[in-house]
N, C-alpha and C positions, 0 to 999 in steps of 0.2 A: 145181246145174245149170249147164251151159255156156251162154254167151250165144247161140251159134247155135241152141240148142234154144228159147230164149225168143223169138228172132226168128221161127222157124218156127211157134211157138205163136201168136204175135200175127197171123200171116198165115193162121191156120186150117189149117196143114199138120200135123195131128196124127200122120199116118202117119210123117212125117219126124222128128218129135219122138221118137216111140217108138223109131224105129231108132237115133237118136243116143243115147238113154238106154241101150238095150241094148248098143251098142258101148262106151259109156263105162264102164258097170258091169262088163262082161266084161274090159275092159282093166285096170280097177282090181283085179279079182280076179287076173288074170295077174301083175300087178306085185306084189301082196301075197303070192303064192305062188311068186315067182321065186326060184330057188335061188342064182343068182349075185348077189353084192353089187352094188348100184347106188347112185349118188349123185344126190339131188335137190337142186337149188339154188333156194331160195325167196327170191328177191330182188325185193321189191315186193309188190303186192297178191296175197294167197294166199287165195282164197275159192272156194266151190262146186266145180266140176269141177277147177279148178286145184289146190285143196287135195287133192282126191280122188286125183289121179294123182301127187302129191308125197309125201304122208304114209305110203304103204306102203313107201317106200324104206328100206333098211337104214341109209343115212346121209342125214340131212336137215340141210342147211346153211342157216342163216338169217343175215341181215345187219342192219345198222343201218337198212335201208330196208324191211324186211319188215313187212307188216301182215296179220294173220290174223283172220278173223271168219267166223261162220256166221249171216248176217243174214236167212235165209230166212223166218223167222216174220213179219218185217216186210213180206214180199211175199206172204203168204198161202200159203207153201209149207212145206217141212220140210227140215232139214239132211240132205242125201243124199250120194251119191257116197262111201259108206263112213263118213260122219260118225257114224252111230249106233254104229259099231264103235270108232273111235279116241276119240271124246269120252267114251264110257262107260267107257273104261279110264284116264282121267285121275284124279289124286288126288281123293279125297273126292267132292264133288258139283260140281266145277268144270265138268264136261261139261254137266250140266243147266243151269247158269248161263249158259254160253256159248251153248248151243243155244236157250234161250228168250229171252235178251236181245239176242243178236247183238253182244255187247260185243267190242271189238277187243283183240288182243294184239300186242305188238311182238316182235321177234326174241328179245330177252333173256327175255321172259316165256314164250315158246315153249320155250326151253331149260329154264327153271326148272320148268315143269309136265310136261315130257317129250314135247312134240310135236315137238321138234327135237333133234338130237344134237350139232351143232357150230355155232359162231358165229364170224363173221369180218366185218370191215368190207367194205363194198361196194367200196372202192378196191382191195382185194386179190383180187377175184374173177378178174381176168385171170391173175394168178400161179397161183391155185389150179387154174384150168382148164388152164393150160399144164402144171402139175405132174401132174395127173391124166392128161392126154393122153399123157404120156411113160411112164406105167406099162406094164409088160409082164406084169403079174400081176393076178389077181383075188383075191389073198390079202387078206381083210378087215383084218388087222393092218397091212399095208402101206398100204392106203387110209386107215386110221385115222391112222397117223403122218403121212401126207401132208396130211390135213386139219388135224391138230393143229399142224403146222408153221406154218400161217398163221392159226391160231385165236386166240381170246381167252377168258379166264376172266371171265365176267360174272355180275352179280347184279341182280335187279330193284331199281329205286330205291324210295324210301319211299312214293311215290305209287301204286305198282303195285297193281292189284286183287288180286294174289296174296297180299298181306298181309291181305286180308279173308277168308282161307280158313276161319277158324272161323265167321264170320258167314254165309258162303256155305253151309257145311255145315249150319248151324243152320236156315237158311231154305229151302234148295233140296233138302233131304233128304225133304221131305214127299211124300205119295203123290199129291196132286192139285195142279193149278195154283191152285185157290182157296185151298188151305192155304198154298201158297208165298206168295201175295199177302198173306194174313192175317199170316203170320210177318214179312214185310217191313214191313208197316204197323206192327206192334207194335214191331219193332226200330227203325223210324224214330221212333216216338213216344217210345221209351225212351232212345234214344241221340242223337237229333237228327243222325244221320249222313247227310251229303249223298249218300253212296254208295247208301243205301237208297232215297232219293227218286229218284235217277237210274234205279236198277234198276226201280222201280215204274213210272216214266214209260215205259220201254222196253216193259215187259209190257203196259201199257195201249194202246200204239201198235200192238202186234202183232195179228194175226188171232187171235181167241179159239179158233177151231177148230184153227188151226195149232199153237197153244200146247199144246193137249191131245194132238193127234196126235204132236207132236214129243217131248213128255215121255214118252209111252208108248213111242215108238220107241227113245229113249235107254235107258230102263229095260229093255226087252227085249234091247237090244244088249249089256247087261252079261253076259248068260248065253249068248250065241250067237257062233259063229265068223263069220269074214268073209263066207263064202258065204251064210249065212242072213241076215246083216244086209243084204247087197246085194239078196237076193231080196225081203225085206220092204220095203226102200226102193223097189224097183221097183214093187211093188204100190201103195204109198202115192203114188208119183209119178204113175202112170197114173190112179189115182182122182182125184188133184188136177187133172190137165190135162183130164180128161174132163168136168169140171163136173157130174158126176152128183149130187154131194152139195152142192157150193157153188161159187160163181164167184169165190172169194177170190183164187186165183192170178192170174186175169185182172185183177181189180180192183187187186191189189197191184202188178202190173207197170204198169198204167195210171198209178197214183198216184205211183210212184217213178221209172219209166223213160220213160214217154210224156208225160203231161201235167205230171208233176213238181209236182203241187200238194200232195203228201204228206198227202192227206186221204182215205184209202181208206174206203169204206163197206162194212164187213165184214158178211157174212151167214153165220151168225148174228152179231148185233152185240155180244153179251156172253157171258161164260163161262157164265152161268146158262142161256143159251138153247141151248148146245151139248149135245145129248143123247148118251147112251152109244151108241145105235144109229148115230149119225153117225160117231163115232170108230171104232166097230167096223168100219164099212164100208170104212175105209181099210186094214184089216188082213185083210180077208176074201179068199179065193181069187178070182182074176180070172175073169170070165165067159168064155163060149165065144168071144167076139169078140177076146179078148186072151190070148195064151199066157203062161204064167209064165216068168220069167227062167231060162234054162238056162245053167249054168256047168259047165266041164269039171272037176268035182270028182274024178272017177275017175282022172284022169291028173295031178293036181297034189298037192303036199304040203299037208296041212291047215295053215291059219293060224288059230290060236285065241288 
């Protein structure tokens, strides 16, 4: 979600929030189905709507200053802006891990897992932008060579979470959040791996309802094209901001962005208290007060 949307939400301007979400999701769809090659430069914090409008690009350049994350479950929300599409297509179950824990990736790790296509030092960006600005063609091979000219071949260091891929797949491949937690607890007891303890801590800090909604969203995204992912995320987002089921998004924003006490009081307070009906309501068709997200699918190339 974009920060302006959060600002409108906290001021009670739900109509404005819905309008911003519709515009954002439609823009992401247009980018994702745009036939001409375009370059997104991800230099710095890349989260929420910023990630959403960057990752559909044919060329995605990251730097030594790039920080990517989907921390929405820590705020009582869900990874949106196309996140259920691109996270679900990462190797193994890295997408589920990132969505549920909100763990950060740097630029090198984004290259390694496929979220980015090119890497360069931040100090070279001015040269890259100048080079791209002088191109008189939209030939992807020419753009590729231009980016490669200032690029670097990089690999994750030994501390990278990507070296935990086997453990991630072992734990985050389960069908429910409860089973994921149980698998992490067992792995932590057997291996004494600090990574497991950290992952468990992040899950326990997140909204239980958001965890279950987000896991289902990522799993459904594995089998859906971009337009269906965005339509589903729009339903989830509107249900979340409406507070019809839970006040978790408001509480998460309060705890992290307003009071900054980092002590949200989630409702429901535990995974066991989250019912199937609660989760289902986030995926149900919108009522007569809210129209479904309409995307120009008939005039765009499919992006699957």
